[in-house]
N, C-alpha and C positions, 0 to 999 in steps of 0.2 A: 526268295522263290521257288515255288513247289517241283519235283522233278520234271515234269514236262515243261514249265517254264525255261527252267535250264535246258534243257535238252535244244528247244528250239531259239534261246539266245548262242548256244556254243556251235548250231550250226549256221549261227551271221555271223559267230569269232571265225570259225575254218570255213570260209566261202569257200563253193565249188572253184573258183577264178582263180585259188592259190596252186604254185606250182605241183606240192605236193601236199596230204593233210595225217603227215605221220614222216618222221626220218627214214631214208634210203638216198637213193643215187642211180642212174641210168647206168653208169658202171660197177656198182654192186651190184644188181639183175642181174648183167651182164653174165660177170664174175662164176655168181649163183649158177647161170644157164653151165658152162663151161667148167666146171665141176662134176657137174652130172652128165655130162655128155662129153668127155674128154676130147671121144671120138669123131666129134662136129654133133650136132643139134640135129638129132632127127626129124625128116619129113614126115613120115608113117608109124605106124603103128606095130608092134607086132601078131596085132589079128586081119592078118591077113593084108587089103589092099586101102584100110580105114585110117581118117586121118585122127592125129591125135584129138586127143576128146582131154581138155583140160579142163582145172574148175580154177578159176580166180577167187580164194575166196577176203570179203570184205575190201573189195577192190575199190572203193571211195573214187575218185576220178581219175581212174587209169593210168594214176601215174608205170607202174608198171604192167599196168593188164596192155599196155601199147609197143612196152619193149620187145614181151612174149607175141606178139600179132606179128612183131617185123621179122623175128626172129625164127619163127617156129611155124610150118603147116600144119594146121588143124583149125578145131571148133572152140573158142572159150568161152564158156560161161560163166560171167562175172556177175557174181551177188554181192548185193549193200543193200540197206532197209532204208537210205535214203534216198526219194528220186531226183533230186537236186546234182547230186554228184551223177546218178549213172548219167540224165540228162549231158550231164558235162565230158563225161566220157565217153559217149555217141556221137556228140561235137568234135572233140579231138580225134577220134578212130576216122571219121567221117574224112578230115581234114589231112589226117595220113593215110587217107587210102589205105585203112584195112577193116575197115566198118562190116564187110562180108566177113569177115572171120568173131568177129565176136557179136554173141548174143547177152546184153545188159539183161539183170533181173533184177527186181527188189524182192529180199527177203532176209528174213533174220535170219542169221547161219543159225542158228539154235534149231530150225527147221532142216536142219542139210540130211541128217539121217532121214528123213525120209525118199532125198533125190532118188533116184536111180542113176546107177553107175555100172560099171565102175571103173575110173579116170584112170590115163594114164598117170596126169601129173597134174598135182595139187601142187597151188601157188599162193603164200600167205603171208603178205609183209605188215608186220606191226600190226595186225590184225586178230587173231586167232585167241587170244587173251580175252574178248568179249563173254565166249561162253565158256571159260577159264582155257587155261592154253594148253593141260594136260588130256583134259576133256574131249577139246579140241583136236588133240593129237589124236584122241583113241575116236573118232569117230570118220578122219580122213585115212586111218589106218583100212578102216572098215568100207570107203569111198575108192580102195587106189585097188586097181588091177592088180595080179600077181608079177610082181616085178615093175609096177609103178613108179615113176619117182616124187618125190615130195620136197619143197622147198619154203621153209616158213621162219621168220625173222621173232626175235622175242627177246625181251627188255634183261636184262644176265647183271650181274656182277664184270667189273673187267679186273680189278684190282684185287689182292686178297687183304689188303690193307686199308680197302673205302674211309675217306674224311664221313670224321660224327658229323658233320649237317648233310653227306647223302645219307645216309642211316636214316637221321630221322626225318627225313622228304620223304623216304621212300618206305619207308613204315608206315608213315601217314597214307602215304598216294598210291602206293603199291604195293602190300608185304606180301604178293606172291614172288617176286624179284629173289630168285636165287643163282643159281651157279652154275656154268655152261658145261660140268660137267654132270652133273645131275641132271641137268635135260639129256645129256647121250643117254645116260645108262637107262634113262625114264624112255625113252626110245627103244633102248636096244630088249630094254622086258618085254615094248607090244610089238616086236617083230621086227622092227626096222633093220637095216643094216646102215651101219652111217657111212655115207659119201662122202663130209667132207663137213667144216663148220669156221665159220672166220665173224669176225665184229666186222661192223661197219668202222667205217671211220667217223673222226669227230666233223668231219665236214657235213657228212650228210644230216647232222645236228644244225650245226653251226651255220652251214650257208645256207644248204638245199632247202629246209625246212623253219628254223627257228627266225632266219634273219627277213624274208617273205611275212611270214609271220606276226613277229617284233615287230613292222611296219605299222600292219593293221589296227594297232592299238591305243596309238595317239585320238586316229578319229572317233574311234568309242569310247575313250577317258572323255573327250567331248560332248559328243552324242549323249550321252549319258550319267553326265555329272548330275545332275540332282538322285538319279537311283544305286543306293547304296549297294544293293545284291548284285548290281550287275557289275559295280565297280569293283565289287569283291573276285566278280568270278576273271573280271580282266587284271587284275590284281596278283592274282592264281597261277596266271600264267607265266604271267612277268616273272614272277620269283621263280617256279621252273625254267622259265630260259636261265633268270641270273646262275640258282646252282648249278647247271649241266655249265654255261661260263665259269662260275669262278673253279671249277671242278673237272676238267677235261680226262677223257681215257678212264674215271674210275667206274662208271655205269658205261652202258649204252645197248643197241640193240646187238645180237649175234644171229646170225645165219646160218640154220643146218639145213644141211640136206642128206636125203636119205633113200632108200627104196624100202619096197616090202617086199 
C-alpha cells in the first residue's frame, strides 16, 4: 500500500467508535489535573474575569477532552486532522452536555505555530510525537501564557533494564523513545517549571486501549483475508499488543506536568 492507502486503512482500524485511540484513562487525566491545580481546579484565568483558554492537541475522539470540559470552566479548542474523530467528539460532547465548552477544529498540529495564543492550559495525551515530541514542546511553550500550564504524555522507558524484545521493537517502531529524566531536563531547558510526572498504569494500555482495539482485529482479518498488505498491518498491531502484554512495565506513557 502507498502511504495514503495505509493512512485510510489505519483510520478504519482505529474507528472513531473506539473508547480511546491511544493509551490513557479518565483517572489519569484527573490525576494530572489535580497535580497541576492542587488548590482546586480553576474556573477563571489570571487575566481578569475571562474563562480559561484551553488547547487540546491531537484530541482524537475526545476521551480526555470531555474530562477537561466536565472539570474546568473554560473554552477548549480541540484540534485533530481527521474529521470523523472530531464528529465523534462533537457527538459525545452533546451527549455529555458540554458541547458549549468545546470548539472542534480540523487542522494539522504542525500548523499550530500560526495559531493565535496565548493559552492558559495546553493538553496533549499521547499525540505530540506526531510533530516530533521535543519540537512539540517548543511549540507549546510559545503558545502558553506566562504562568500557563502544560500536560503532555509521551512514550518512555520505565525500567532501567528493558527486555531485548522491547528494545528491538521500539528501535524499529519509535526510536525516539527516551527516559523520563531526559524529557524533564529538556523541558527545564525550554523554561518550563516541572510540577510533577507519573507513568500511566498498565491497565490504561491493556484494558482501556488494547482490549477494545484487539477485539476489532478478528473481523478485519476475515474481511481482508485476500489482501496481504492489509493483513500485514493488522498483524503488526497484534504484535504490538503481544509485546506489551509479554513485557508489562518495561515501557509506557509518562505524564509530564509543567508551567511556563
